[in-house]
C-alpha positions, 0 to 999 in steps of 0.5 A, a space after each residue: 079463185 079468180 083469175 086476178 086472185 091467181 095472178 096475185 098468188 103467183 107473182 112475188 112482191 117486190 119487197 120480198 125479192 128486195 128483202 132476199 137479195 139484201 139478206 143474201 148481200 148480208 150473208 156474203 159480207 158475213 163470209 168475207 169478214 169471217 174469212 178475213 179474221 179466220 186467216 189470222 185466228 182459230 175458227 172456235 175464236 171467230 165462231 165465239 165472237 159471232 155468237 157473242 156479238 149476236 146476242 144483243 140483236 137476238 135478245 132485241 128480237 125476242 123482246 118484240 111482241 107480248 111474251 118476255 124473253 124468259 116466258 118464251 124460253 120457258 115452254 121451248 122444246 129444249 131437247 130438239 132446240 139443243 140438237 138443232 143449235 149444235 148441229 147448226 153450230 157445227 155448220 158454222 165452225 166448220 165453214 169458218 174452218 175451211 175458209 182459209 183454204 178455198 175461194 170464198 165463192 167456192 166455199 159458199 157454193 159447197 156449203 149450199 150442197 147441204 140441201 142435196 144432203 137433206 134429200 138423202 137424209 130425209 128418207 132416213 131421219 124423217 121417213 120421207 119418200 125418196 123420189 127418182 126425181 129427188 135422186 137425180 137432182 141429188 146425183 147431178 148436184 153431187 157431180 158438181 161438188 166433185 168438179 168444185 173439189 177436183 178429188 184427183 188433185 193434190 192431197 194439200 187441197 183436201 182440208 178446206 173442201 173436206 171441212 166445208 162439206 162436213 159443214 154442209 152435213 151439219 147444215 143439213 142435219 140442222 135443217 132436218 131438226 127444224 122439222 122435228 122441233 115443236 111448231 110452237 117454238 117461233 123463230 125468234 125464240 129459236 135464234 136466241 137459243 141457238 145464240 145462247 148455246 153457241 156462245 156458251 159452247 164455243 166459250 168453253 173451247 177457248 181454254 184450248 185454242 185462243 189467240 188475243 184479238 186486235 181492236 180491228 179484229 174484235 170490230 170485224 167479229 162484232 160486225 159479223 154478228 150484226 150482219 148475220 142477225 140482219 140477214 136472218 131478219 131480212 130472210 124472215 121477212 122474205 119468206 113471210 111475204 113470198 112463196 119459198 119455192 119461187 124465192 129459191 133462186 134469188 138464195 144463190 145470189 150470195 155465190 155471186 157476191 162471195 166470188 166478187 168480194 174474193 176477187 176484189 179483196 184477195 184476188 181469188 179467181 174461180 176456175 172453169 171446172 169450178 164454175 161448171 160445178 157451182 152451176 150444177 150445185 145451184 141448179 139442182 138445189 133450185 129444182 129441188 126447192 121449187 119442186 118441194 113447194 109445188 108439192 106442198 103448196 104455198 106458204 100459209 
């Protein structure tokens, strides 16, 4: 390989960076919108409308290309996709449930601890080897989680962090499940299947927990679906054009946006110890992502 080719391989295209930054902004907007409605409506209802309003862009995404929506769905890995959809749905619902109790920036940081949980679960569920570096990164990251949660505090502080850590666990299981799904299932089909399953499952829960939404709340929840789908599309574009390991640091700009939105909208501030904890979570997660990509090589 020539030096010029190596330089092109090493460098990140500016449009990949722009796409991942825009994606993280979209996800931060989703989190802020979710908190706005989660303060007044049940988490299952917020999750249902996020899925329902996400159906249209998900179907539109699947209509691109030579295959029809039904042709895409006919050959998918039903069992693998169902497990992945349910775990990711749990992550989404638990995250929305924990939002009212924790500053937005801290909530997003705790959700990112899913990367550290994957390190510990992969040897059990994927038979991957747990390296000393991976274990060290996980320990550092979980020290950061403890600083954010601060378990020595009042019991009243536990519901939010507890729900968010359960959300991270479900998110980690969904990440692991992605590796178990047949490689022939493309990303558009996976997004559509998840959205359909999520709409059906959360729709069934409305019989047990429902509050009639106002028109403004419906509009906010519709925007949830739009921004979430936009974020997924932008992230897909970014990872197709650039190396995932090198893009990893940009993923965590959503924490900055979330902290900014929390301060501007609700006057939330993040305590110094929490800032240290967030830095440990983000730093260890970035180290894991970069090391994994260095080990696996560039994306095809």
